[in-house]
C-alpha positions in Angstrom: -147.2 40.3 7.4 -148.4 40.1 4.1 -146.8 38.7 1.2 -144.6 41.4 -1.0 -145.4 39.5 -4.5 -143.3 37.2 -6.7 -139.9 36.8 -4.9 -137.1 37.8 -7.3 -133.5 35.8 -6.7 -130.4 37.8 -8.0 -126.9 36.6 -7.6 -123.6 39.1 -7.4 -119.8 38.5 -6.8 -117.2 40.4 -4.8 -114.7 39.9 -7.2 -111.5 40.8 -5.0 -108.2 41.5 -6.4 -105.2 43.3 -4.3 -107.4 43.9 -1.5 -110.3 46.0 -3.4 -113.6 44.7 -4.9 -114.8 45.2 -8.4 -118.3 47.6 -8.4 -120.2 48.6 -11.5 -122.1 51.9 -12.1 -125.7 51.5 -13.2 -125.9 52.7 -16.6 -128.9 55.5 -17.7 -131.9 54.5 -18.4 -132.0 51.6 -16.0 -133.6 51.5 -12.3 -131.1 52.9 -9.6 -129.3 54.2 -12.8 -125.8 55.7 -11.3 -125.7 53.8 -8.0 -122.7 51.5 -7.7 -123.4 47.6 -7.7 -121.7 44.3 -7.3 -121.6 42.4 -10.5 -124.3 40.0 -11.1 -127.9 39.3 -12.0 -131.3 37.5 -12.2 -131.3 33.8 -11.8 -133.2 32.0 -14.7 -135.9 29.5 -14.1 -133.5 25.6 -14.0 -130.2 27.6 -13.3 -128.3 26.9 -10.3 -127.1 30.2 -8.5 -123.6 29.7 -9.4 -124.2 28.9 -13.0 -126.6 32.2 -12.9 -123.6 34.2 -11.5 -120.8 32.6 -14.2 -123.5 33.6 -17.3 -124.1 36.7 -16.1 -120.3 37.6 -15.4 -119.7 36.2 -18.9 -122.5 38.5 -20.7 -121.6 41.8 -18.0 -118.1 41.8 -17.9 -116.8 39.1 -20.5 -114.9 36.7 -17.9 -114.9 33.2 -17.9 -115.6 31.9 -14.3 -115.7 28.4 -13.0 -119.0 27.8 -11.1 -116.9 25.8 -8.2 -114.8 28.7 -7.7 -117.6 31.1 -6.2 -118.2 30.7 -2.7 -121.1 31.6 -0.8 -120.5 34.9 1.2 -124.1 36.5 2.8 -127.3 37.1 1.2 -129.8 40.3 1.4 -133.6 40.1 1.6 -135.3 43.3 0.6 -138.7 44.2 0.0 -139.6 45.9 -3.2 -142.3 47.9 -4.2 -143.8 44.8 -6.2 -141.8 41.9 -5.2 -139.1 40.7 -2.7 -135.5 40.8 -3.5 -133.1 38.2 -2.4 -129.5 38.8 -3.2 -126.8 36.2 -2.8 -123.5 37.2 -2.8 -120.7 35.2 -3.8 -116.9 35.8 -3.2 -114.8 35.1 -6.1 -110.7 35.4 -6.2 -110.2 33.7 -9.4 -111.6 34.4 -13.5 -109.9 34.4 -16.5 -110.1 37.6 -18.9 -110.2 41.4 -18.2 -113.1 42.6 -16.9 -115.1 45.4 -19.1 -118.4 47.4 -18.6 -120.3 45.6 -21.2 -123.5 46.7 -19.5 -122.4 49.3 -17.3 -121.6 53.0 -17.7 -118.2 52.0 -15.5 -116.3 49.6 -13.2 -114.2 50.4 -10.7 -111.8 48.6 -8.1 -112.7 49.9 -5.0 -111.1 49.7 -1.5 -113.1 50.0 2.1 -113.1 53.8 1.9 -114.0 54.0 -1.5 -116.7 51.5 -1.3 -118.4 53.5 1.8 -118.5 57.0 -0.2 -120.3 55.6 -3.1 -123.9 55.5 -3.6 -125.1 52.1 -3.6 -128.6 50.4 -3.8 -130.2 49.6 -0.7 -129.7 45.6 -1.3 -125.8 45.7 -1.8 -125.1 48.0 1.4 -125.0 45.3 4.2 -122.6 43.5 2.3 -119.7 46.0 2.8 -119.6 45.4 6.6 -119.1 41.3 5.5 -116.7 42.5 2.9 -114.9 45.0 5.1 -112.5 42.0 7.0 -111.5 40.8 3.4 -110.6 44.1 1.9 -108.4 45.9 4.8 -105.0 44.8 4.8 
């Protein structure tokens, strides 16, 4: 198996409240526009995954997160055309502020049934099985 190019490390949060998880819709003009995903973003050089995710949630949603509150949940490994995506998913049960869609078309609090109906990027789909026991009450 040959290398898929550079590795792209990305972090995402399963922000859970009342048996639902927050998802955001990718805006028009971006790759995978219109699909729903867990909020997060790229890890910058020199950043820990937790620090990167706290920064991204502040930038994308306007919420403040203590990196120590992020609990590693699972990951996905997906080959892309010119690189290889490793997506780390963290569980988050507490934050400060009310999430707002600063870089997304929309936000939604989704239960498991709703999540299973939403169109999502391939890297996010494996997360649904891991989240199912957390979201079913």
